[in-house]
C-alpha positions as CSV (number, residue, x, y, z in Angstrom):
1,M,3.5,9.1,-20.8
2,K,0.5,7.0,-20.1
3,K,1.9,4.0,-21.9
4,I,5.2,4.3,-20.0
5,S,3.2,4.6,-16.7
6,T,0.9,1.6,-17.6
7,I,4.0,-0.4,-18.4
8,L,5.8,0.3,-15.2
9,I,2.7,-0.5,-13.2
10,L,2.2,-3.7,-14.9
11,S,6.0,-4.6,-14.6
12,V,5.7,-3.9,-10.7
13,L,2.4,-6.0,-10.2
14,S,3.6,-8.9,-12.5
15,F,6.8,-9.3,-10.5
16,G,4.9,-9.1,-7.2
17,V,2.7,-12.2,-8.5
18,W,5.9,-13.8,-9.4
19,A,7.3,-13.1,-6.1
20,Q,4.4,-14.7,-4.3
21,N,4.7,-18.1,-6.1
22,S,8.4,-18.2,-6.4
23,P,10.3,-20.8,-4.2
24,L,13.2,-18.3,-3.9
25,T,10.8,-15.6,-2.5
26,S,9.0,-17.9,0.2
27,Y,9.4,-15.2,2.8
28,G,6.6,-13.2,1.0
29,F,5.8,-10.1,-1.0
30,R,4.4,-7.0,0.5
31,L,2.8,-4.1,-1.3
32,G,2.1,-0.6,0.2
33,L,1.7,3.1,-0.3
34,T,4.1,5.8,0.2
35,A,4.0,9.7,0.7
36,S,7.3,11.6,1.1
37,P,8.4,15.2,1.1
38,T,11.6,15.8,-0.7
39,F,14.4,18.5,-0.3
40,G,16.1,19.0,-3.5
41,W,19.1,21.1,-4.8
42,I,21.0,21.5,-8.1
43,K,24.7,21.2,-8.3
44,P,26.0,22.8,-11.5
45,E,29.7,22.1,-12.5
46,Q,30.0,25.7,-13.6
47,G,27.9,27.7,-11.3
48,K,26.6,27.6,-7.7
49,T,23.9,26.0,-5.7
50,E,21.3,28.5,-4.2
51,G,19.8,26.5,-1.5
52,V,17.3,23.6,-1.3
53,A,13.6,23.6,-2.5
54,L,10.7,21.5,-1.3
55,G,9.1,18.9,-3.3
56,F,7.0,15.7,-3.0
57,S,6.8,11.9,-3.9
58,Y,3.9,9.5,-3.9
59,G,3.1,6.0,-5.2
60,L,3.5,2.3,-4.6
61,I,6.2,0.6,-2.6
62,G,7.0,-3.1,-2.6
63,D,9.4,-5.4,-0.7
64,F,10.3,-8.8,-2.4
65,N,11.7,-10.9,0.6
66,F,14.3,-13.7,-0.3
67,A,15.4,-14.3,3.1
68,P,14.3,-13.5,6.6
69,N,16.2,-10.3,6.9
70,Y,17.0,-9.4,3.3
71,S,14.5,-7.9,0.7
72,F,14.7,-6.6,-2.9
73,S,12.8,-3.3,-2.6
74,S,11.3,-1.2,-5.3
75,A,8.6,1.4,-5.9
76,L,6.7,3.2,-8.5
77,T,6.4,6.9,-7.6
78,I,5.9,10.4,-9.0
79,T,8.6,12.4,-7.6
80,S,9.2,16.1,-7.6
81,V,12.9,17.3,-7.5
82,N,13.1,21.0,-7.4
83,G,16.3,23.3,-6.7
84,K,17.8,26.7,-7.3
85,S,21.0,27.7,-8.8
86,T,23.1,30.4,-10.5
87,E,24.4,29.5,-14.1
88,A,26.1,31.2,-16.9
89,N,24.9,31.3,-20.6
90,V,21.7,29.2,-20.0
91,S,19.7,27.9,-22.9
92,P,17.3,28.9,-24.0
93,Y,17.5,32.5,-22.7
94,Y,21.0,33.2,-23.5
95,A,20.3,32.5,-27.2
96,A,17.3,34.5,-27.1
97,S,19.2,37.5,-25.6
98,G,21.3,38.0,-28.9
99,S,24.4,38.7,-26.5
100,T,27.8,37.3,-26.9
101,A,29.0,38.4,-23.4
102,P,28.8,35.9,-20.4
103,K,25.6,36.3,-18.5
104,A,24.6,34.8,-15.4
105,Y,21.1,33.6,-14.5
106,D,19.4,32.7,-11.3
107,L,17.3,29.6,-12.0
108,K,14.8,27.5,-10.2
109,Y,14.3,24.1,-11.5
110,K,10.8,22.3,-11.1
111,L,11.1,18.8,-12.3
112,Q,8.9,15.8,-12.0
113,Y,9.8,12.2,-12.7
114,V,8.4,8.8,-12.7
115,E,10.8,6.8,-10.4
116,L,11.5,3.0,-10.5
117,P,14.2,2.5,-7.7
118,L,16.0,-0.9,-7.5
119,T,17.4,-1.4,-4.1
120,V,18.5,-3.9,-1.5
121,K,17.2,-3.6,1.9
122,L,18.9,-5.3,5.0
123,K,16.7,-5.7,8.1
124,T,17.3,-6.5,11.8
125,V,15.5,-9.3,13.5
126,K,11.7,-8.1,14.5
127,T,11.5,-7.4,18.3
128,D,8.2,-6.2,19.9
129,G,6.6,-5.5,16.5
130,K,9.5,-3.4,15.3
131,R,12.6,-3.7,13.1
132,W,15.3,-1.5,11.6
133,Y,16.5,-1.4,8.1
134,G,19.4,-0.1,5.8
135,Q,18.9,0.4,2.1
136,F,21.2,0.9,-0.9
137,G,20.6,0.8,-4.7
138,L,19.9,2.6,-7.9
139,S,17.4,5.2,-8.9
140,N,15.8,5.1,-12.2
141,S,13.9,8.3,-13.1
142,I,12.1,9.2,-16.4
143,N,11.3,13.0,-16.7
144,I,7.6,13.8,-17.4
145,S,7.5,17.6,-16.5
146,A,10.1,20.3,-16.6
147,K,9.4,23.9,-15.7
148,Q,11.7,26.7,-14.7
149,N,12.0,30.5,-13.5
150,A,15.0,32.5,-14.6
151,V,16.0,35.8,-13.7
152,T,19.0,37.9,-15.1
153,D,20.0,41.5,-14.4
154,G,17.1,41.8,-12.1
155,M,14.8,41.0,-15.3
156,V,12.4,37.9,-15.2
157,V,13.1,35.9,-18.6
158,G,11.4,32.8,-17.6
159,D,8.2,32.3,-15.6
160,N,7.3,28.7,-15.0
161,L,8.6,28.1,-18.6
162,N,8.3,24.7,-20.1
163,V,11.9,23.5,-20.4
164,S,11.3,19.9,-21.3
165,D,13.4,20.1,-24.6
166,H,16.2,21.1,-22.5
167,I,16.0,18.4,-19.7
168,K,17.1,14.9,-20.3
169,F,14.6,12.2,-20.5
170,Y,16.4,9.8,-18.2
171,R,18.1,10.4,-14.8
172,A,20.1,7.9,-12.7
173,G,21.2,8.1,-9.1
174,L,22.4,6.2,-6.1
175,I,20.1,5.7,-3.1
176,I,21.2,5.1,0.4
177,G,19.0,5.3,3.4
178,G,17.6,3.7,6.5
179,G,14.6,3.7,8.9
180,G,12.1,1.6,10.9
181,E,9.0,-0.6,10.2
182,F,6.5,-0.9,13.1
183,D,3.5,-3.3,13.2
184,I,0.1,-1.9,13.7
185,S,-2.1,-5.0,13.4
186,G,-2.1,-8.1,11.5
187,N,-0.1,-7.8,8.4
188,T,-0.3,-4.0,8.3
189,S,2.8,-2.0,9.3
190,I,4.1,1.5,9.0
191,V,7.4,2.7,7.6
192,A,9.4,5.8,8.4
193,G,12.9,6.5,7.3
194,L,15.3,9.0,5.4
195,T,16.9,8.5,1.9
196,F,19.6,10.3,0.1
197,N,19.1,10.3,-3.7
198,N,22.5,11.3,-5.3
199,G,22.1,12.0,-9.0
200,F,25.1,11.1,-11.0
201,T,23.8,11.8,-14.6
202,N,23.9,15.2,-16.4
203,I,20.1,16.4,-16.5
204,V,20.5,18.9,-19.1
205,T,20.7,18.4,-22.9
206,D,23.0,21.5,-23.3
207,K,26.5,19.8,-24.0
208,T,28.3,23.0,-22.8
209,R,26.8,22.6,-19.3
210,D,26.9,19.9,-16.6
211,V,24.2,20.0,-14.0
212,R,23.2,17.2,-11.5
213,N,20.4,17.3,-8.9
214,H,20.1,15.5,-5.6
215,Y,17.5,15.1,-2.9
216,L,16.8,14.0,0.6
217,A,13.3,12.3,1.3
218,L,11.4,11.8,4.5
219,N,9.9,8.6,3.7
220,F,6.5,7.6,5.1
221,G,4.6,4.4,4.0
222,V,2.1,1.7,4.9
223,F,2.6,-1.9,4.1
224,F,-0.7,-4.1,3.8
C-alpha cells in the first residue's frame, strides 16, 4: 500500500506542475488540505440497510482551472466508509457455522479507502470574495482496510474481524455535490460543501451477494 500511496501522490503533484506550466491551464492550479466527516450506509441487494454510521476523510485537494469558471477537481484522501446491514448467509461466518439452513447476520462494515476522485467543478463569478460551485464526477477507491462486526441469533461471531479477503480491492462511484469558496487573505480561501458519493460496484467478493456502499460528506478544506 505504501507503493500505491506514493504513486498516487506523485501523480497528483506531477499533474499540478504540468497544470501550472500548460497554456491550457493558464487560469492556475490550486492545492489545499481537506478534512470531512462522512455518513455512510450499506445497501445489500438481498437484505436491508440498518442506518448510517459515522466515518472520516482527510488528505489533499486540487483544482486545475482551465477556464475562469470551470475546473478539473481532484483529491488524494484516506476515507472511511462505514455502515450497518442485515444480510443472509454471509461469508466467512456462514461457512464456519456448518449449517445449511438460511441464517441472518447483523453486520457493521468498517472500510477504509485511498480515494482519487475525478470531477468537474462549475463555479459562479466571484463576488465580494466568495463564489458558489457545483461538482460532478467519478470516484475511484482502493480498499486498504476492512473490518467487520457480526452478530447472529444474539451471538457475536465477528468482533472487529479482518475481512479484507472478502472485500473487493476497487470501488467506483458517482459524485455529485456543491458548496462555496470564501477568500480569507491573499491566495488563501476556505471551502465548505456537501457531496453525495453513490457507489455503483459490488464491494464484496462473494458472488452470491451484491452489496453497495454510499456516503454523504460534509466537505471542509483550505486552498493556499
